C-alpha positions in Angstrom: 192.3 124.4 77.9 194.9 124.6 80.6 197.5 126.3 77.8 195.1 128.5 76.1 193.9 129.9 79.5 197.6 130.5 80.5 197.7 132.5 77.2 194.6 134.9 78.0 191.8 133.0 76.2 188.7 133.9 78.3 186.6 131.1 76.3 189.3 128.5 78.1 189.2 129.9 81.5 185.6 129.8 81.4 185.8 126.1 80.6 188.3 125.7 83.3 186.1 127.3 85.9 183.0 124.8 84.9 185.4 121.7 85.0 186.7 122.8 88.4 183.1 123.4 89.6 181.7 120.2 88.3 184.6 117.9 89.1 185.2 116.7 85.4 188.5 115.9 84.1 189.8 116.1 87.4 188.8 116.9 91.2 186.2 119.3 92.3 187.9 122.5 93.2 185.9 125.3 93.9 188.3 127.9 94.7 190.2 127.0 91.4 186.8 127.3 89.5 186.3 130.9 91.0 189.7 132.2 90.1 189.4 131.3 86.5 186.0 132.7 86.8 187.2 135.5 88.0 190.1 136.0 85.2 187.5 135.3 82.4 184.9 137.6 83.6 187.7 140.6 83.8 188.1 139.8 80.3 184.5 140.4 79.7 183.1 136.8 79.3 179.3 137.8 80.3 178.6 133.9 81.6 181.8 134.2 83.9 180.3 137.1 85.1 177.1 135.6 86.0 178.5 132.6 87.7 180.8 134.7 89.7 177.8 136.4 90.7 176.0 133.7 92.2 179.1 132.8 94.0 178.9 136.1 95.8 175.4 135.6 96.0 176.1 132.3 97.7 178.6 133.8 100.1 180.6 130.4 101.0 183.4 131.1 99.1 183.7 135.1 99.4 182.0 136.9 101.9 178.4 137.5 100.7 178.7 140.6 98.9 175.2 141.8 96.9 176.9 144.9 95.6 179.4 143.1 94.0 177.0 140.5 92.8 175.0 143.2 91.3 177.7 144.9 89.3 178.7 141.4 87.5 175.2 140.8 86.7 174.9 143.9 85.3 178.0 143.0 83.2 176.5 139.9 81.9 172.9 141.1 81.7 174.2 144.3 79.5 176.0 141.5 77.4 172.7 140.0 76.8 172.8 137.1 79.0 169.0 136.4 79.9 169.6 134.7 83.1 171.6 137.8 84.3 168.7 140.1 83.1 166.8 138.2 85.1 168.7 137.7 88.5 169.3 141.5 88.2 165.7 142.6 87.7 164.9 140.6 90.6 167.6 142.9 92.4 165.9 145.7 91.3 162.8 144.7 92.9 164.2 143.8 96.1 166.5 146.8 96.3 169.4 144.3 97.1 172.7 145.6 96.0 171.0 148.1 93.8 168.5 150.8 94.8 165.0 149.6 94.7 163.5 150.4 91.1 160.5 148.9 89.9 161.0 150.3 86.1 164.6 149.1 85.7 163.2 145.5 87.0 160.1 145.6 84.6 162.7 147.0 81.6 165.2 144.0 82.7 162.5 140.9 82.6 161.0 142.6 79.7 164.3 141.7 77.9 164.9 138.1 79.6 161.2 137.4 78.9 161.8 137.8 74.8 164.9 135.4 75.2 162.5 133.2 76.6 163.4 133.0 80.2 160.7 131.3 81.7 161.2 133.3 85.4 161.2 136.3 83.6 158.1 135.7 81.8 156.3 135.3 85.0 157.8 138.5 87.0 157.0 140.6 83.8 153.6 139.5 83.5 152.8 140.3 86.9 154.6 144.0 86.6 152.4 144.1 83.5 148.7 142.9 85.0 149.6 145.1 87.9 150.9 148.1 86.2 154.2 147.7 88.7 157.2 149.8 87.0 155.7 149.6 83.5 152.1 150.5 81.8 149.6 148.3 83.0 148.5 145.8 80.3 146.0 142.8 81.4 145.8 141.5 77.6 149.8 141.4 77.6 150.1 139.8 81.1 147.4 137.0 80.1 149.4 136.1 77.1 152.9 135.7 79.0 151.2 133.6 81.9 149.7 131.5 79.1 153.4 131.2 77.4 154.8 130.3 80.6 152.1 128.0 81.7 152.6 126.0 78.7 156.5 125.8 79.4 155.4 124.6 82.7 155.4 127.4 85.5 153.1 126.4 88.4 153.1 129.9 89.2 152.1 131.1 85.8 149.8 128.0 85.7 148.1 129.2 88.8 147.7 133.3 87.6 146.1 131.7 84.1 144.0 130.1 85.8 142.7 133.0 88.0 142.8 135.3 84.7 140.2 132.3 83.1 138.1 132.5 86.2 137.9 136.2 86.7 137.8 137.3 83.0 140.1 139.8 83.6 142.9 139.9 80.8 141.3 137.2 78.8 137.7 136.0 78.2 135.9 133.8 80.8 136.4 130.3 80.9 135.6 128.0 83.6 136.4 124.6 82.0 140.3 126.0 81.3 140.5 127.9 84.6 139.7 124.4 86.2 142.2 122.9 83.9 145.1 125.2 84.4 144.5 125.3 88.6 144.5 121.8 88.7 147.7 121.6 86.8 149.0 124.1 88.9 148.1 122.2 92.4 149.5 119.0 91.0 153.0 121.2 90.9 152.5 122.5 94.3 150.9 125.6 94.2 148.2 126.6 96.7 145.6 128.9 96.1 142.4 128.4 98.4 140.0 130.9 96.5 140.6 128.8 93.2 139.8 125.8 95.2 136.3 127.4 96.3 135.8 128.9 92.6 135.9 125.3 91.1 133.7 123.5 94.1 131.3 125.8 93.2 131.1 125.2 89.6 128.6 123.0 87.7 129.6 119.5 88.1 129.5 119.1 83.9 132.2 122.2 84.1 134.3 120.7 86.4 134.7 117.4 84.8 135.1 118.7 81.5 138.5 120.7 83.3 139.4 117.7 84.8 139.5 116.0 81.5 141.3 118.6 79.7 143.9 118.8 82.7 144.5 115.0 82.5 146.9 114.8 79.7 149.3 117.3 82.2 148.6 114.9 85.4 149.3 111.5 83.9 153.2 112.5 83.5 153.2 113.9 87.0 151.9 110.4 88.7 154.1 108.5 86.9 157.2 107.4 89.1 160.5 108.4 88.0 162.5 105.8 85.8 
């Protein structure tokens, strides 16, 4: 890798950066890692640009610089990197390093969601449900929340539970609402209105939801091996 990087191979530069960041094949050296990331990013390596952006966000090796981080994220996002598309979308949502732009945020999240980035699926689903930066579409939002919920997103599980409780975006289904609420709660989400909703349900419906949730809850209770 050293031999190839010295001759301008951007893949070798990126590999060396990852070795130095993780302390593999030698001591951990974040300064050297940053140097190789910068060199690879300059040659158009999207993952190098993304990881270098993270260092600018972190603000330890370099002074924190969200403008520079956004530039690097854009390079990686334009090259099709879904993690960068999601991150740059959050920059546009917050107006951090770029002007606040809900439409651009939604566009980037949509791209990352297509590549199965779970965080982007959640953010894009929220935007769709609220009509924030994109045409309101509760049905499409519900479908994305379900997809992310099945992949373990506690936020998506909570949102899906609300949808199934209220019947917005999908038909009302109290049993499934209980199921997803219990799963999201076990993963750390707090939703007091849903707690009240579940408590007020018929005990047989509540029991059915608890039974449906059990296959998801059992692995969470097992101690790590």
